[in-house]
C-alpha positions, 0 to 999 in steps of 0.5 A: 309460445317464446315470442309472446312471452317475450314481448309479455315479460318486456310489459310486466319490467315496464310495469304497464297492465299489471292487473291483465299481463301479471298472468304471464308472469307466473311467478311462483312455480308449482306443479300441474294440475286440478284444482277446484275452482274458488267459487261454485260451478252451475250447471252440466258443463263441457267436458274437454275433447284432445285434438290438435287443432285449437279455435280462438273464441272472441271476447265479445263483451272486451274482457281484455283490455284493447291491445291492437297494433298501432303505429307509435311515430315521434310526433315531430316526424309525424308527416301526412305521408308517413302516417298514411304509410303506417296507416295503410299498414294497420288497413291491411291486418286484421286478426286471421291475417295476423295470424297467418303472418306470424305463422309464416315466420314461427311455423314455416321458418320464413325470414320477417323481411320474406313474409312482410314481402309476400303478406306486402304484395298480397294486399297492396301495401305498397300501393298509393303511397307518396309524398315522403323523403329523408330517413325513417328508422322503423325500431323492432322489439327481440320478437318475431310478430315485431320484426315482420310489423316493422318489415310492412312499416318499411315495404309502405314507408319506402314506398312513399319515397322515405329511404326507410330502414328498420332498428332492432331493439330490446325492451319498451323502457329503453326504445321508448325515450328513443322514440321520444328523441326522434333517434327512431321514427316510428314503432310497432306497438300495442294500444292498451300496453303504450297506454297503461305505460305512458299512463305509469310513466306520467302518473305514477305507478299506482296511477288508476287504468286508462286502457280498457276493452274500448279500443276507441277509449283506450285510444283517447287516453294513449293520445293525450298520454303521448302529447305529453312526451312528444308521440303521436299514434296511427289508426289503430288496426282492427288486428291485437295480440293480448290475452285470449281464450282457446278451445279444442276444434271438436268442442268448438265444432260440437257446441258451435262456439264461436265467442265466449258468451256461446261458451258461457250458454253452452259450456259453464258448469262442473265438466268444464276445466278451464287451464292457465296460470297458478294467477288464473283463480285470482286475476279479474282477467282470467277466471274472475273476470270469465265469471262476472263477466260472462258468468262462466263458471268450471268444474276444475282448474288446471294449473297450467301456464300464460298461453304457453307449450303447458295450457296448449299441452292440457288443451290438446291432451284433453285435460282443460276445455277452455285455456288462457292463449295470446291472441296472436298465437299463430297456432291457433285458428280464428272461430 
């Protein structure tokens, strides 16, 4: 989907998580089609089954880096009242609610302010907050999820007593320095991505990664890096927007799949087809990672894209059993 592709393109431009998110770059074009994977498949596997309903499988062994939603805050503006407000938003979100919130904007065509207000009213986002004063400028990147999260921050901060407004920005290379300078007060961020952005900024483009699939370890690294740039961070939400994998609902139902470990136990083998971008067979967070972390092998690889229409079409038309998607894609259903 355009929203996720736009977010990931910004990540690539910022030089972050090159091993994880280079999947989304799809730097070399090529014709779609199935290929034999680089490793020999074992077991019977699970043949693709066409369906319009796609089910997101849980990455239960944390193959992907933790990209939980978290508030990035200018340290001089990080009062207890402000942090309590953004943490209230974080606590109100989980993965199903984030999917529903994105669906309201991207599929139901509601504006971000309308979707945010409906969500805030239903989940008590503006209740129990106080102690704020003065202006609070909330930044938003140019894609729907970021805009809607910014509107949720605005609702919470206004309820706490701040004079809150939303300022749309562009890429991280521009808005992060504005956040450091205090021109932006708070920004809805993604833990792993922001960790690697600051890591590369502090330690060079070839610095070893500090983000991981462990959100606690990632947040420890992020907070430490933030001190170098006058930034503090709220409590991360359980909701995230990161690389993920999906199957069609008939496949999930037939084999009782909820996690990638379930897929490994029941669907590893020659009948299974993996769909993703051209780089997937070489990327550690795609096919090699699925084999090394979960022991999953495939009979074929179907070249498509990273979480976009090609991969989802391959799943829906019965050309692929498992496809690379994004975890907050509003067209997906959690397992």
